[in-house]
N, C-alpha and C positions, 0 to 999 in steps of 0.2 A: 399309165400312172397319172396322178393328178397334175393339173397345169402347174408349171413352176412359177407360182405367183409371188414367191418370196422375193425374187429379183425385182419385181414390179413395185414392191412395197418399201423395201429398205435395202441398204448396202451395209449391213452389219449383222452380227451374230444374234440369234434369238432362239427361243425354244420351239415348241410345237406350233403348228398352224391349224386352226379350226375354221371351218367355213360355214357361214350362214347364207342360205340360198333363199331368195325371194321366189317362191314357186309361181307367183303371178307374172313373173318377168321372163322373157325369152333368154334362156341360158344355153342355147344350142351349142354343142361341143363340150360343155362342162357337165350338164346333166340332161338326161333324156327320159321321156315317159316310160320307155321300156327298160330303164335302168342300165343302159350301156354307155352313158356318158362318162367322161374321165373322172368326175367327182363321184359318180355313182359307184364306179368300180373301186375307187379309192376307199369309199365308205365300206364296201364289202370286205376289203382286205384289212381295213383298219377301222373297226367300229368306233362310234362316238367321236368322229372327226368332222362329219358333215351333218348340218342341221337344217332341215327343210321347213319352211313356213307353210301354212295352209294355202290352198288355191290351185295346186297342180295335182298331177296324178301320182307323184312319188309319195311314199309313206312319210308323214310329217313327223317332226321332232316334238311338236306340241300342237294343241288345238287352236292356238292363237299365235300371232307374231311375238307377243310377250313371252309365252311359254317356250317357244323355240329359242328365243334370244336368251332367256334365263338358263335353259338347259345347256346352251353353248357356253355361256359364261361360267356355269358351274363345272363344266368339264375341264376348264383351264386350271393350270397348276401355278401357284404363287412362286415368285422368285426366279422363274425360268425365262421370263420375257416372252411368254406365249402370245401369239397373235390371234385375234378373232377377226377374220377377213370377211367383210360384208360384200357379197357378190352384188352386181348391179341390180338396182330395184329400190323399192320404198318399203321401209319397215316402220310400223306404227304400233308400238306397244301401248296397250290400253290398261295395263296393270303395271304397277311400279316394279322396276328391276333392281334387285339387290346386287351391288358391286362390292365384292369382298376378296378380290385377288390382287396381291401385290405384283407390280411390274407387268400388269396386263396391258396389252396394246390392241386398241380397237381401230381398224383401218379399212378404208376402201382402196380401190386401185390408185396407184401413186400418180395423182394429178393435183396441182395446186388450185386449179379453178375448173368449173364445169364438172364437179364430182358426180360420178355415176351411181353412187349409193346414197340414199337419203334416210335419215332417221327422223321421224315426225313424232313428237311427244303426243301421246293420246290420253294422258292423265296428268294431273298436277303431281309434283314431286316425282317425276317420271324415273329418274335415276338416283338411287339412294346409296352412296358409298358408305361403307363402314370404316372403322379406323384401320382395318387391315388393307384397305384399298389405297396404298401409297404408291408413288412412282408410276402412276397410270399415264399412258400415252394415248391420245385420241387424234387422228389425223386423216386427211383425204376424204372427208365426209361432208355432206350437206346436212345441217342440223336445223330443224324447224320447231319452234316452241308452240305451246298451247296457250290460247288466250287466257289470261289471268292465272297462268300456271308457271311454276318454277321447273326448268328442265333438269338441271343438275343440282340436287339439294344435299349439300354436305353438312349434315346435322351433327356429326360426331368428329371431335378433334382427332387428328392423326392421319387424315387422308392427305398427306404431304407430298410435295414433289411432283405435282401433276404437270404434264406438258401437253398443251393443245396447240396444234399447228396445221397450217395448210388446209384450213376448213372454211366453209361458208356458213355464217349464221344468217339464215334467211327468214326474216319475220315479216316480209311483205304480205299485205292482205290480212294480217292478224287484227282482229277486232280491238279497238283502242282499250287499253287497260294498263295502268302503271304496275299492276301485279304480274305482268308478263316479264319474266326474268330468265336470262340464260343460266346463270349460276349464282347460288346464294350460299354463303357460309353462316351457319348458326353454331358450328363447332370450329374452333381455331385450326386453320389449315395453313401450313407453311410452304413458302417457295413455289407458288403456282405461276406457271408461265403460259401466257397466250401470245402466239406470234405468227406472223405471216397469214393473217386471216382477213376475210371480207365480211363486213356486216351490212346487210341490206334491210332498210326499214322504210315504211311510208305511213305509219300510224303512230299515235301517242302511246307507246308502250313504256315499260320500266327499263331500268339500267341493264346493261350487259352483265355486270358483275356487282352484286350487292353483298355487303359484309356486315354481319350482325354478331361478330365474334372477334377475338384478337388474332386475326390472321396477319401474318408478317411476311414481308419479303416477296411480294408479288411483282410480276413483270408483264406488261402489255405493250408489245412493240411490233412494228412493221405491219400495220393494219390500215385498211381503208374503210371508212364508214360512208355509205351512200344513202342519203335520206332524201326522198323524192316527193313528199307531201305531208301536210299537217304539222303540228308542233310537238316536238319531243323535248321534254324538259331536261332530263338527265340521261345522257346516252351511254356512257361507258362505265363509270365507277361511282359507287355510293356507299358511304358508311351510315348506318342507322343505329338505333338503340341496341346496345350490346356490343357495338363495334368501336367503342371509344378507344380501345387499346390497340386497334389495328395500326400498323406502321410499316414504313419501308416500301411503299408502293411506287413503282416507276411506270409512267404511261407515256409512250412515244419511243421512236418516231411513228408518226401516223398522219393521215390526211382525212378531213371531213369534206365531202362533196355534197352540197345541198342544192336541190333543184325542185321544179314543179310547184313553187310556192311554199315549200317546206321550211320549217324553222327548227333549229336546234338551240336550246337556251343555254345548257351547260354541258360540258364534257364530264365534269365530276362534281360531287357534292359530299360534304362531310359534316357530321355533327360536331359538337364541341369535344375535341379529342383529349385523352388523358394527358399526353405530353404535348406541351405547346411549342414543340420544335417542328421540323418538317416531317409530316406523316406521309405525304405523297407529293410527287413531282410530275408536272406535265413538261415534257421536253421535246423539242424539235417537231412540233405539230403545226400543220398548216390547214387552212380552211378556205373554201370558196367565199366570194363576197356575199352573194345572195343567201339570205336565211341565217346569217351569222353576224354578230357584233364583236367588238373587242372584249366584251364581258363574257364571251363564250367559255372562258376558263373554269375557275372554281366558283361554286355557289356554296357558301358556308354561313348560313344565316345565324347559327348559334355558336360558331367557332371564332377563331381569330385568324388574321391574315397569314400569320407565319405557319399555319398548319398545312398549307398547300402552296407549293412553289410553282412558278411558271418560268421556263427558260427557253429562249430562242424559238418562240412560237408566234405565228403571224396569221393575220387575215390577209388574203390576197387583195390586189387592186384590180379595178376594171381595166381591160386591155387599153394600153396607151396612157393610163393614169400614172401619176407620180407617187413614189414612196409606198410604204406598206405600214399597216397598223399592228402593233404588238398586242397579243392577247393579254388580258388582265382577268381579274376575278370580280366577284360582287361581294367579297367579304367586307 
């Protein structure tokens, strides 16, 4: 029978498990060239459960990584909590993937760091959720953006309740471009949670999460951002034209570690928001001394100070120094 990967992924009930196999990667014991691996036999007994990418000797599910991934996603059923398990390897879809299943869960092996499965965006707007793709969970994966590309492009309102956790956003070595963005909302999406993640950067890219719609109630907590070269202007959160109605965003706890001569100018930036109350709060955030100033908090050139709060957030001191400096903004 297939490996009992469910216990490795989560300790809760869910629907069917579907497997995406990187045929370029050694999966000895799971899949074999002669079709006698555990997953191969599982596929024989339960068709449309195992999807092979090109590169190996096993019959593929599609002519490209994107085709195999789309086929696997399409086989899932909404509302069951189906899992798409990414076997160890690297998946590089060069055609946009349509995400249209509710309660879908995309996962690698259950490990918070050193994830063994990587998804590398091979095209701009790589993952395009429809309104049906609510309550999506993405976890235990290494996620790599494309230069000047948006990795997750939520263009339709209704892709609510997303939960992304225990992942690494690895943008090291990406050619500098502020158009490089992990997730962008141009449709209003509610209650998105990012937590327990590691963000690695060393070039001047765009924000992790950019909002150009009235997305409400987001959370970004328990993260570490490691920036090791060059100047990054806005690292985590930004509202732009179309996003004046976004509100209720909470960022933190988290830590920014800057080294190698790198600079992070702002954690967040907002346009002039519709409601001049608190639209977003930075809370319980710390940062290393080098590459940061007390103005690291909010940048809001066209807004007002009250639109972004900062509470209990500090720049560290050099070892042996006295006191610490509170983060402020540049509003």
